[in-house]
C-alpha positions in Angstrom: 0.9 10.3 -65.7 0.5 14.0 -67.2 4.3 14.0 -68.4 6.0 11.2 -70.0 9.7 11.8 -70.2 11.5 9.8 -72.5 15.3 9.5 -72.7 16.3 8.0 -76.1 19.9 7.7 -77.2 20.3 7.2 -80.9 24.0 6.5 -82.5 24.3 7.1 -86.5 27.4 5.9 -88.5 29.0 9.2 -89.9 29.7 7.7 -93.3 25.7 7.5 -93.8 24.3 10.2 -91.4 21.8 11.4 -93.9 20.4 8.4 -95.1 20.3 6.9 -91.6 18.7 9.9 -90.2 16.1 10.1 -92.9 15.0 6.5 -92.4 15.1 6.2 -88.6 14.2 9.4 -87.2 10.5 9.0 -88.3 10.5 5.6 -87.3 11.5 6.5 -83.9 8.9 9.3 -83.6 6.2 6.6 -84.8 7.2 4.2 -82.3 7.5 6.5 -79.4 4.1 8.2 -80.3 2.4 4.5 -80.8 4.1 3.5 -77.2 2.5 6.6 -75.7 -1.0 5.9 -77.1 -0.7 2.1 -75.6 0.3 3.4 -72.3 -2.4 6.1 -72.2 -5.1 3.3 -73.3 -3.8 0.9 -70.8 -4.4 3.5 -68.0 -7.5 3.2 -65.7 -10.0 5.8 -66.1 -11.0 7.7 -62.8 -13.9 10.6 -62.8 -13.9 13.0 -60.1 -17.0 15.4 -59.2 -18.2 17.5 -56.7 -21.6 16.7 -55.3 -24.2 17.1 -52.5 -23.6 20.8 -51.9 -25.0 22.2 -48.4 -25.2 25.5 -46.6 -24.6 26.3 -43.0 -26.5 29.6 -42.1 -24.8 30.7 -38.9 -21.3 30.4 -40.4 -22.1 31.2 -44.1 -20.2 27.9 -45.0 -20.7 26.2 -48.3 -19.6 22.4 -48.6 -19.6 20.1 -51.4 -18.4 16.4 -51.3 -15.4 15.3 -53.7 -16.6 11.8 -55.3 -14.8 9.4 -57.4 -15.9 6.6 -59.6 -13.3 3.9 -61.5 -13.6 1.9 -64.8 -11.4 -0.8 -63.1 -12.6 -2.6 -59.8 -11.0 -2.9 -56.5 -8.9 0.4 -56.9 -8.0 2.7 -54.0 -6.9 6.3 -54.5 -3.5 6.8 -53.5 -2.9 10.6 -54.2 -4.6 13.4 -55.8 -3.5 16.9 -57.0 -6.6 18.8 -56.2 -6.7 21.9 -58.3 -9.8 23.9 -59.2 -11.0 27.7 -60.0 -13.9 29.7 -58.6 -15.2 32.9 -58.6 -13.4 35.1 -55.8 -16.2 37.4 -55.6 -18.7 34.8 -54.5 -16.9 32.0 -52.3 -13.6 31.9 -50.3 -11.5 28.7 -49.9 -11.7 27.3 -46.4 -10.1 23.7 -46.5 -10.6 20.3 -47.2 -12.0 17.7 -44.5 -14.2 14.6 -43.7 -11.5 12.3 -44.7 -11.8 8.6 -44.1 -9.2 6.9 -41.7 -5.8 6.6 -43.5 -6.2 9.9 -45.8 -5.3 13.4 -45.0 -4.7 16.7 -46.8 -0.8 17.4 -47.1 -0.7 21.1 -48.2 -2.8 23.7 -50.2 -1.9 26.6 -52.0 -4.3 29.5 -53.1 -3.6 32.0 -55.8 -6.0 34.9 -56.7 -5.8 36.1 -60.3 -6.0 39.8 -61.4 -9.0 41.6 -62.3 -10.5 40.1 -65.4 -8.8 36.8 -64.9 -12.3 35.0 -64.4 -13.8 36.3 -67.7 -12.9 33.0 -69.7 -14.6 30.9 -67.2 -17.7 33.2 -67.1 -17.0 34.5 -63.7 -18.1 38.0 -62.7 -15.1 38.4 -60.4 -11.3 37.4 -60.4 -10.7 33.6 -60.5 -9.1 32.3 -57.5 -7.1 28.8 -58.1 -6.6 26.1 -55.4 -3.7 23.7 -55.6 -4.1 21.1 -52.9 -2.7 17.5 -52.0 -4.4 14.8 -50.9 -3.0 11.5 -50.0 -3.2 7.9 -48.3 -1.1 8.0 -45.4 -1.5 4.9 -43.6 -1.4 1.2 -45.2 -3.3 -0.2 -42.0 -6.3 1.7 -42.2 -9.5 -0.1 -44.0 -9.2 0.4 -47.7 -11.6 2.5 -49.4 -12.5 1.1 -52.9 -13.6 3.4 -55.5 -17.0 2.2 -57.0 -17.4 1.2 -60.9 -21.2 1.7 -60.7 -21.8 4.6 -58.3 -19.7 7.2 -56.5 -17.5 6.9 -53.6 -16.8 10.0 -51.4 -13.3 10.4 -50.2 -13.3 14.1 -48.6 -15.2 17.5 -48.7 -14.1 21.0 -49.7 -15.6 24.0 -47.8 -15.9 27.5 -48.6 -17.1 30.7 -46.7 -19.8 32.5 -48.8 -18.4 36.1 -49.2 -20.9 37.7 -51.7 -24.0 39.2 -49.7 -26.0 38.9 -52.7 -25.7 34.9 -52.5 -27.3 34.8 -49.2 -30.8 34.6 -48.3 -31.9 33.4 -51.9 -33.4 30.3 -53.2 -31.3 29.3 -55.8 -27.4 29.7 -55.2 -25.6 27.7 -57.8 -21.8 28.8 -57.6 -19.3 27.1 -60.1 -16.4 25.2 -59.0 -14.2 24.4 -62.3 -11.8 21.7 -62.3 -8.3 22.7 -63.6 -8.8 20.3 -66.5 -9.0 21.4 -70.1 -11.5 19.4 -72.2 -10.2 16.7 -74.2 -13.1 14.0 -74.7 -10.9 11.8 -77.0 -8.1 11.6 -74.6 -8.5 12.6 -71.1 -5.1 11.9 -70.2 -3.8 14.5 -72.3 -6.1 17.4 -70.7 -3.8 20.4 -69.5 -4.5 22.5 -66.8 -5.3 26.2 -67.3 -2.2 27.7 -66.0 1.3 28.0 -67.5 3.4 25.0 -66.2 0.2 23.4 -64.6 -0.3 19.7 -64.8 -3.8 19.9 -64.0 -5.9 17.3 -61.9 -3.6 14.1 -61.1 -4.9 11.2 -59.6 -2.7 8.2 -58.7 -3.9 4.7 -57.4 -2.6 2.2 -54.8 -0.5 -0.5 -57.1 -2.4 -3.9 -56.2 0.7 -5.9 -56.9 2.7 -3.8 -54.4 5.5 -3.3 -57.1 5.2 0.4 -56.9 3.8 2.8 -54.1 1.4 4.1 -56.8 0.3 4.1 -60.4 -0.9 6.8 -62.7 -4.8 7.1 -64.0 -6.5 8.8 -67.0 -8.5 11.7 -65.0 -11.8 13.0 -66.2 -13.3 16.0 -64.2 -17.1 16.4 -64.1 -17.7 20.1 -63.8 -19.9 21.6 -61.3 -22.4 24.2 -62.0 -19.9 24.9 -65.2 -19.9 23.5 -68.9 -17.3 23.4 -71.6 -18.0 25.5 -74.4 -17.1 22.9 -77.0 -15.6 25.4 -79.3 -12.2 24.1 -79.1 -11.1 27.4 -76.8 -10.6 25.0 -73.8 -12.9 27.4 -71.5 -16.7 27.5 -70.6 -19.4 29.2 -69.0 -21.5 28.8 -66.0 -24.5 26.5 -65.6 -27.1 26.3 -63.0 -27.6 22.8 -62.3 -27.2 21.8 -58.7 -28.7 24.6 -56.9 -29.4 24.8 -53.3 -31.3 27.8 -50.7 -29.4 29.9 -48.7 -32.6 31.2 -47.2 -32.2 30.5 -43.4 -35.6 30.2 -41.4 -35.5 31.9 -37.7 -35.2 28.8 -35.5 -36.2 29.4 -31.8 -33.8 27.8 -29.3 -35.8 24.9 -27.3 -34.6 26.7 -24.1 -36.6 29.8 -24.9 -39.8 28.0 -25.4 -40.5 27.9 -21.5 -40.0 31.7 -21.4 -42.6 32.2 -24.2 -44.9 29.7 -22.5 -44.6 31.5 -19.1 -45.4 35.1 -20.9 -48.3 33.5 -22.6 -49.7 31.9 -19.3 -49.4 35.4 -17.6 -51.0 36.9 -20.3 -54.2 34.9 -20.4 -54.1 34.9 -16.4 -54.3 38.6 -16.6 -57.0 38.6 -19.1 -59.1 36.3 -16.9 -58.8 38.4 -13.9 -59.4 41.6 -15.9 -62.6 39.7 -17.0 -64.0 38.8 -13.6 -63.4 42.3 -12.2 -65.4 43.7 -15.1 -68.3 41.4 -14.3 
């Protein structure tokens, strides 16, 4: 619930407009703010993170899982606006997949920033922004409850590794930045980095069935990136979760028979030559 719309109609008596306004406007503002704080405090907190990176050598594909943790038991994710940034010089978004039964991606928008747009994030190249949607599309599928102690995977995100300097290295640590400005004291008020961007939004299935979905307070655990904690809302890369992109040469099993035959032929030829020499 990133945007709270409140429509209030306040009537004043014309004969005492100034005094009424001076009394009731501050009081109304306090009541609205207080009710907003109570609503935010009552929201369940859902953390989301990227985890378990892996690299496929033949396709140069880099994938990470998207995992969730809640402070409230027996919750199911209903929908999510999957919004994040990465360095366009290093990665190229391929898509989301590996969903459990009942979940599916609905759409994805990709926006590449101009040169220098990645500087505030600490990127060497321009930033690329992904705005995707994931939703529970079947109520009859087995429920996927979000863990309150561990992490629950719901899908993965895959990229192509475009940077040739990131291939065949031991420590590949790309940054993937959730589109969520830091606000530790009130995670629900964390904004996105683009104008008019509502940041990462997660809703859960209403267990009472009175509503289709209910809002949460979202916390994004950044991946190989950390907030500067200087008040400017941005941050810098941190090499925390790294993997190797060095690919060893694998000989297909079918070729071993050929190599064995060649080796036997060489041994036989050597044996015959030594017999003739003797």
